C-alpha positions as CSV (number, residue, x, y, z in Angstrom):
1,X,0.8,-5.2,-10.8
2,X,0.7,-2.5,-8.2
3,X,1.6,-2.8,-4.6
4,X,1.0,-0.5,-1.6
5,X,4.2,0.1,0.4
6,X,5.2,2.1,3.5
7,X,8.5,3.5,4.6
8,X,10.0,1.4,7.3
9,X,12.1,2.6,10.2
10,X,15.2,1.3,8.4
11,X,14.4,3.6,5.4
12,X,13.4,0.7,3.1
13,X,10.0,0.4,1.4
14,X,8.0,-2.6,2.5
15,X,4.7,-3.9,1.1
16,X,1.8,-3.4,3.6
17,X,-0.5,-6.2,4.7
18,X,-3.8,-6.7,2.9
19,X,-6.5,-6.7,5.5
20,X,-10.1,-7.3,4.4
21,X,-13.3,-5.7,5.7
22,X,-13.6,-8.4,8.4
23,X,-10.1,-7.6,9.7
24,X,-8.6,-10.8,8.3
25,X,-5.0,-10.9,6.9
26,X,-5.0,-11.8,3.2
27,X,-1.3,-11.5,2.3
28,X,0.5,-8.6,0.7
29,X,-1.3,-5.5,-0.6
30,X,-0.9,-6.2,-4.4
31,X,-3.5,-5.2,-7.0
32,X,-4.1,-5.5,-10.7
33,X,-5.1,-1.9,-11.2
34,X,-3.8,1.5,-10.0
35,X,-7.3,2.5,-9.0
36,X,-7.6,-0.6,-6.6
37,X,-4.2,0.1,-5.1
38,X,-5.0,3.8,-4.5
39,X,-8.3,2.9,-2.9
40,X,-6.6,0.5,-0.6
41,X,-3.9,3.0,0.2
42,X,-6.6,5.6,1.2
43,X,-8.3,3.0,3.4
44,X,-5.0,2.0,4.9
45,X,-4.1,5.6,5.8
46,X,-7.5,6.1,7.5
47,X,-6.9,3.0,9.7
48,X,-3.4,4.1,10.9
49,X,-3.4,5.9,14.2
50,X,-0.4,7.9,13.2
51,X,0.5,9.3,9.9
52,X,2.7,7.0,7.8
53,X,4.5,7.5,4.5
54,X,2.6,5.3,2.0
55,X,3.0,5.0,-1.8
56,X,1.7,2.9,-4.7
57,X,4.5,1.2,-6.6
58,X,4.1,-0.1,-10.2
59,X,5.9,-3.4,-10.0
60,X,5.8,-4.0,-13.7
61,X,7.7,-0.7,-14.5
62,X,9.8,-0.4,-11.4
63,X,8.6,3.2,-11.1
64,X,6.8,4.9,-8.3
65,X,3.4,6.5,-8.5
66,X,2.8,8.7,-5.5
67,X,-0.6,9.8,-4.3
68,X,-0.7,12.1,-1.2
């Protein structure tokens, strides 16, 4: 399980919201594959008005996979 997280103002990583193509909230941004998570992370970064620190976390291994 992979999740897309961003660095919060308090210095903690928090899972971003999953927003579908219609703009509806669908819960937390969690995915079964790394490819899906990276695609959503790229889309998420494009939607943000200012640059944010966003990473893909592998929840099953408790390791971080970072894609800039």
